[in-house]
C-alpha positions as CSV (number, residue, x, y, z in Angstrom):
1,X,-9.6,-90.9,44.9
2,X,-13.3,-90.3,43.8
3,X,-14.3,-88.9,40.6
4,X,-17.2,-86.6,40.3
5,X,-21.0,-88.1,38.4
6,X,-22.0,-85.5,36.0
7,X,-25.4,-85.2,38.4
8,X,-22.7,-83.7,41.3
9,X,-21.1,-81.4,39.0
10,X,-24.8,-79.9,37.9
11,X,-25.9,-79.3,41.6
12,X,-22.5,-78.1,42.8
13,X,-21.0,-74.8,40.3
14,X,-23.2,-72.2,39.3
15,X,-21.1,-70.8,36.6
16,X,-19.5,-73.4,33.6
17,X,-15.9,-72.0,33.2
18,X,-12.5,-73.9,31.5
19,X,-10.2,-71.2,31.8
20,X,-10.3,-70.3,35.5
21,X,-11.4,-71.6,38.9
22,X,-14.5,-69.5,40.2
23,X,-14.6,-68.9,43.9
24,X,-18.5,-68.2,45.1
25,X,-17.0,-65.1,47.2
26,X,-16.0,-64.2,43.3
27,X,-11.9,-64.6,43.5
28,X,-10.3,-66.5,40.6
29,X,-6.9,-68.6,40.2
30,X,-5.6,-70.3,37.4
31,X,-7.0,-73.6,36.4
32,X,-4.7,-76.5,36.1
33,X,-3.2,-77.7,32.9
34,X,-4.9,-80.6,32.3
35,X,-8.0,-81.7,33.1
36,X,-8.7,-84.2,36.1
37,X,-10.9,-85.5,38.5
38,X,-10.0,-83.9,42.2
39,X,-10.6,-85.9,45.2
40,X,-13.3,-84.4,47.4
41,X,-12.3,-82.5,50.0
42,X,-12.4,-82.6,53.3
43,X,-16.0,-82.0,55.3
44,X,-17.7,-82.3,51.4
45,X,-20.6,-84.4,50.6
46,X,-20.4,-87.2,48.4
47,X,-21.6,-87.5,44.9
48,X,-24.5,-90.1,46.2
49,X,-26.2,-87.3,48.7
50,X,-26.0,-84.7,45.9
51,X,-29.5,-84.0,44.3
52,X,-30.5,-81.1,42.3
53,X,-31.2,-78.1,44.6
54,X,-29.9,-80.0,47.4
55,X,-26.7,-77.8,47.5
56,X,-26.6,-74.2,47.5
57,X,-23.7,-71.4,47.4
58,X,-24.2,-71.3,51.6
59,X,-23.4,-75.0,51.8
60,X,-20.3,-75.2,49.6
61,X,-17.1,-74.0,50.9
62,X,-15.1,-71.1,49.5
63,X,-12.9,-72.5,46.2
64,X,-13.6,-75.7,47.0
65,X,-14.7,-76.2,43.7
66,X,-12.5,-75.6,40.7
67,X,-13.8,-74.6,37.5
68,X,-12.1,-77.2,35.5
69,X,-14.5,-79.8,37.9
70,X,-17.8,-78.4,36.1
71,X,-18.9,-79.6,32.2
72,X,-19.4,-76.7,30.1
73,X,-23.7,-75.4,30.4
74,X,-24.4,-77.7,33.6
75,X,-25.2,-75.3,35.5
76,X,-27.5,-72.9,34.0
77,X,-28.1,-69.3,35.3
78,X,-31.6,-70.2,36.8
79,X,-30.1,-72.5,39.0
80,X,-27.7,-70.1,40.4
81,X,-28.1,-69.3,44.1
82,X,-29.4,-65.5,44.1
83,X,-26.7,-64.1,46.2
84,X,-24.3,-65.7,43.6
85,X,-26.2,-64.3,41.0
86,X,-26.5,-61.1,42.4
87,X,-22.5,-60.9,43.2
88,X,-22.0,-61.6,39.1
89,X,-24.6,-58.8,38.4
90,X,-23.3,-56.4,41.1
91,X,-19.5,-56.9,39.0
92,X,-21.5,-56.5,35.9
93,X,-23.0,-53.3,36.6
94,X,-19.6,-51.8,38.3
95,X,-17.7,-52.3,35.2
96,X,-20.7,-51.0,33.2
97,X,-20.7,-48.0,35.4
98,X,-16.8,-47.2,34.9
99,X,-17.3,-47.7,31.4
100,X,-19.6,-45.6,31.0
101,X,-18.0,-43.0,33.3
102,X,-14.9,-43.6,30.6
103,X,-17.2,-42.9,27.5
104,X,-18.3,-39.6,29.2
105,X,-15.1,-38.1,30.2
106,X,-13.5,-38.9,26.5
107,X,-16.6,-37.2,24.8
108,X,-15.9,-34.6,27.6
109,X,-12.3,-34.5,26.5
110,X,-12.9,-34.9,22.6
111,X,-15.5,-32.0,22.8
112,X,-13.2,-29.8,24.4
113,X,-10.5,-30.1,22.2
114,X,-12.7,-29.5,19.6
115,X,-13.8,-25.9,21.3
116,X,-10.2,-25.7,21.6
117,X,-9.1,-25.9,18.1
118,X,-12.2,-24.0,16.8
119,X,-10.8,-21.0,19.1
120,X,-7.8,-21.3,17.7
121,X,-8.7,-21.4,14.0
122,X,-10.8,-18.6,14.6
123,X,-7.6,-16.9,15.8
124,X,-5.8,-18.0,12.7
125,X,-8.3,-16.8,10.3
126,X,-8.5,-13.4,12.1
127,X,-7.8,-10.8,9.0
128,X,-4.1,-10.5,9.0
129,X,-2.9,-7.0,9.0
130,X,-1.5,-5.5,5.7
131,X,2.5,-5.3,5.3
132,X,3.2,-1.9,3.6
133,X,6.6,-1.3,1.7
134,X,9.2,1.1,2.6
135,X,11.4,3.6,0.8
136,X,8.3,5.2,-1.4
137,X,8.3,8.8,-0.6
138,X,8.7,12.2,-2.4
139,X,11.9,12.6,-4.6
140,X,13.1,15.7,-4.2
141,X,15.5,16.3,-6.5
142,X,12.2,16.6,-9.1
143,X,9.8,18.4,-6.4
144,X,10.0,21.9,-7.2
145,X,7.5,24.6,-6.5
146,X,4.7,24.0,-4.4
147,X,3.7,20.7,-5.5
148,X,2.9,17.8,-3.1
149,X,2.1,14.5,-3.3
150,X,0.4,12.5,-0.6
151,X,-1.2,9.2,0.4
152,X,-4.8,9.1,1.8
153,X,-8.6,9.2,0.9
154,X,-9.9,12.1,-1.2
155,X,-13.5,11.9,-3.0
156,X,-11.9,9.7,-5.8
157,X,-11.0,6.8,-3.1
158,X,-8.0,5.7,-1.4
159,X,-4.5,6.4,-3.7
160,X,-1.3,8.7,-4.6
161,X,-3.2,12.5,-4.1
162,X,-1.5,14.8,-6.3
163,X,-1.8,19.0,-6.3
164,X,0.2,20.5,-8.8
165,X,-0.6,24.1,-8.4
166,X,0.8,25.9,-11.3
167,X,2.7,24.8,-14.6
168,X,5.8,26.1,-12.5
169,X,5.7,23.3,-9.9
170,X,6.7,19.8,-10.4
171,X,6.5,16.6,-8.5
172,X,8.0,12.9,-8.6
173,X,6.9,10.5,-5.8
174,X,8.5,6.9,-6.0
175,X,11.3,4.4,-4.6
176,X,15.1,5.3,-4.8
177,X,16.1,2.5,-2.3
178,X,14.8,-0.9,-4.0
179,X,15.4,0.1,-7.9
180,X,18.5,1.7,-7.8
181,X,21.3,-0.1,-9.6
182,X,18.9,-2.7,-10.8
183,X,19.2,-2.8,-14.9
184,X,16.7,-2.1,-16.7
185,X,16.4,-4.7,-19.1
186,X,14.1,-6.7,-19.7
187,X,11.8,-4.2,-19.1
188,X,8.1,-5.3,-20.4
189,X,5.0,-4.8,-18.4
190,X,4.6,-1.0,-17.5
191,X,1.5,0.8,-16.0
192,X,-1.0,2.6,-13.8
193,X,-3.9,3.4,-12.8
194,X,-5.4,7.0,-12.8
195,X,-8.2,9.2,-11.9
196,X,-8.6,12.0,-14.4
197,X,-11.1,15.3,-13.4
198,X,-12.7,16.9,-15.8
199,X,-10.9,20.5,-15.7
200,X,-7.4,18.6,-15.8
201,X,-9.1,17.2,-19.4
202,X,-9.9,20.5,-20.0
203,X,-5.8,20.9,-21.3
204,X,-4.8,18.5,-23.6
205,X,-2.0,15.4,-23.2
206,X,-2.4,16.8,-19.3
207,X,-1.6,13.6,-17.3
208,X,0.8,12.3,-14.9
209,X,3.9,10.8,-15.7
210,X,5.5,7.2,-15.6
211,X,8.8,8.3,-14.7
212,X,12.4,6.3,-14.5
213,X,15.6,7.6,-13.5
214,X,18.3,6.1,-15.5
215,X,22.4,5.7,-15.8
216,X,21.9,4.8,-19.6
217,X,25.0,3.4,-20.6
218,X,25.8,6.1,-23.6
219,X,29.0,7.5,-23.4
220,X,29.3,10.7,-22.0
221,X,25.8,10.7,-20.5
222,X,25.5,9.2,-16.7
223,X,21.7,10.4,-16.1
224,X,18.5,11.3,-17.6
225,X,14.7,9.9,-16.5
226,X,12.9,8.1,-18.7
227,X,9.0,9.4,-18.8
228,X,5.5,8.0,-19.8
229,X,3.3,10.9,-20.5
230,X,-0.3,9.6,-22.6
231,X,-3.6,11.0,-24.0
232,X,-5.9,12.2,-21.2
233,X,-7.8,9.4,-19.9
234,X,-11.9,9.2,-19.2
235,X,-12.8,12.3,-16.8
236,X,-14.2,11.5,-13.0
237,X,-13.2,7.8,-12.9
238,X,-10.5,5.4,-12.4
239,X,-8.8,4.1,-15.4
240,X,-6.0,1.6,-16.2
241,X,-3.7,2.6,-18.7
242,X,-1.3,-0.3,-20.2
243,X,1.9,2.4,-20.9
244,X,4.2,-0.9,-22.3
245,X,1.5,-2.0,-24.8
246,X,0.4,1.5,-25.7
247,X,1.6,1.9,-29.5
248,X,1.6,6.1,-29.9
249,X,4.6,8.0,-29.4
250,X,4.2,8.7,-25.1
251,X,7.7,7.8,-24.2
252,X,10.7,10.0,-24.2
253,X,14.5,10.8,-22.1
254,X,15.0,14.3,-20.8
255,X,18.4,15.6,-21.4
256,X,20.7,17.2,-24.5
257,X,21.9,14.0,-25.5
258,X,18.6,12.5,-26.0
259,X,16.4,15.6,-27.5
260,X,19.5,16.6,-30.4
261,X,18.2,14.9,-33.5
262,X,15.1,12.9,-34.2
263,X,16.0,9.5,-33.7
264,X,17.2,9.6,-29.8
265,X,13.7,9.5,-28.4
266,X,13.6,12.8,-27.2
267,X,11.0,13.8,-24.2
268,X,10.7,17.4,-26.3
269,X,10.8,16.0,-29.6
270,X,10.3,13.1,-31.2
271,X,8.7,10.6,-28.4
272,X,8.9,6.8,-29.1
273,X,6.8,3.3,-27.6
274,X,8.7,1.9,-25.3
275,X,10.0,-0.8,-27.0
276,X,11.6,2.1,-29.6
277,X,13.1,4.0,-26.5
278,X,14.7,0.9,-24.8
279,X,16.6,-0.2,-28.0
280,X,18.7,3.6,-27.9
281,X,19.6,2.7,-24.2
282,X,23.6,0.6,-24.0
283,X,23.4,-2.8,-22.6
284,X,24.3,-2.3,-19.3
285,X,21.5,0.7,-18.5
286,X,20.0,0.8,-14.8
287,X,17.6,2.1,-12.6
288,X,18.3,5.1,-10.1
289,X,14.6,5.5,-9.0
290,X,10.8,4.4,-10.3
291,X,7.8,6.2,-10.3
292,X,5.1,9.0,-10.8
293,X,5.5,12.5,-11.3
294,X,3.8,15.5,-12.8
295,X,5.0,18.5,-14.5
296,X,6.5,21.1,-14.8
297,X,3.9,21.6,-17.3
298,X,0.4,22.4,-16.4
299,X,-1.5,22.6,-13.4
300,X,-2.7,19.2,-12.4
301,X,-5.2,17.4,-9.3
302,X,-6.1,13.6,-9.2
303,X,-4.7,10.6,-8.1
304,X,-3.0,7.5,-9.1
305,X,-3.9,4.1,-7.2
306,X,-1.1,1.7,-8.5
307,X,2.1,1.7,-10.6
308,X,3.0,-1.9,-12.2
309,X,6.9,-2.8,-13.0
310,X,7.4,-5.9,-14.8
311,X,5.6,-9.0,-12.8
312,X,4.9,-6.0,-9.8
313,X,1.9,-4.1,-8.8
314,X,2.1,-1.6,-6.3
315,X,-0.9,-0.5,-5.1
316,X,-1.0,3.2,-3.4
317,X,-3.7,3.0,0.2
318,X,-4.0,6.0,2.9
319,X,-2.0,3.4,5.0
320,X,1.3,2.7,2.5
321,X,2.2,1.1,-0.3
322,X,1.3,-2.7,-0.6
323,X,3.2,-5.0,-2.9
324,X,1.3,-7.9,-5.1
């Protein structure tokens, strides 16, 4: 067995490798488990014949020298043959080009994902169609004569437009289905928004009303309407009115029972505040309907834009009633 000298190792192989066998044609195989000198292959040169630069890649038999036969850094890049270096550079360039192509494809895919997400966000951010409440409209049993109510747009803007031609006409517009059977107590927050005109204000106390049809839970009485009718608001503008917080005596009940005596908050007698009116009712009083109305008392032409009952505000628009 012949051992390789350091000079022989330095002149034969162009790349130092510890873990793999370097093939001059570009192939590789696993290194042996332990370093040991190998015998010279058949037809190879002896170590005494090797001189620096005397053996190039064309004179080395393919796979005849393993990477474990070469000490680290014994053959610098400048000593390698040009063809050998060209093959290595070609491999490096091919790998680099493949990586660049992969990076470009990844960037393109990311850009496409970003564009798709932006398009999806744009769709999700489009204005949503308004959701309108059902069950609002004229309550016909309380509509008399030629009075009319209609959602729409007028000189005052969007709202519920009332047209009550004479003192003999009346209108009620509201919701029977959603309030029917619900307990009156607690009724703590009530209000509305009214557009009053100068012509309406020429008559004292000429305002639309908030109206609650009730079963009052009073022996012998199964029906009444609790009405809120405030003083005239400012002319030719929208005014928000807090009916629950009104300390004036602007609430009253319809019906003979309530208008007998002075302590029952009768609409045609001694009216009261909301707190006082609720105290007249039985503990199990419940709603039949809730809404707004006008008449029979005076002609009135104007609009109502919203109605608040406890924690809910119902906004009247040309397209319908919106809650919230």
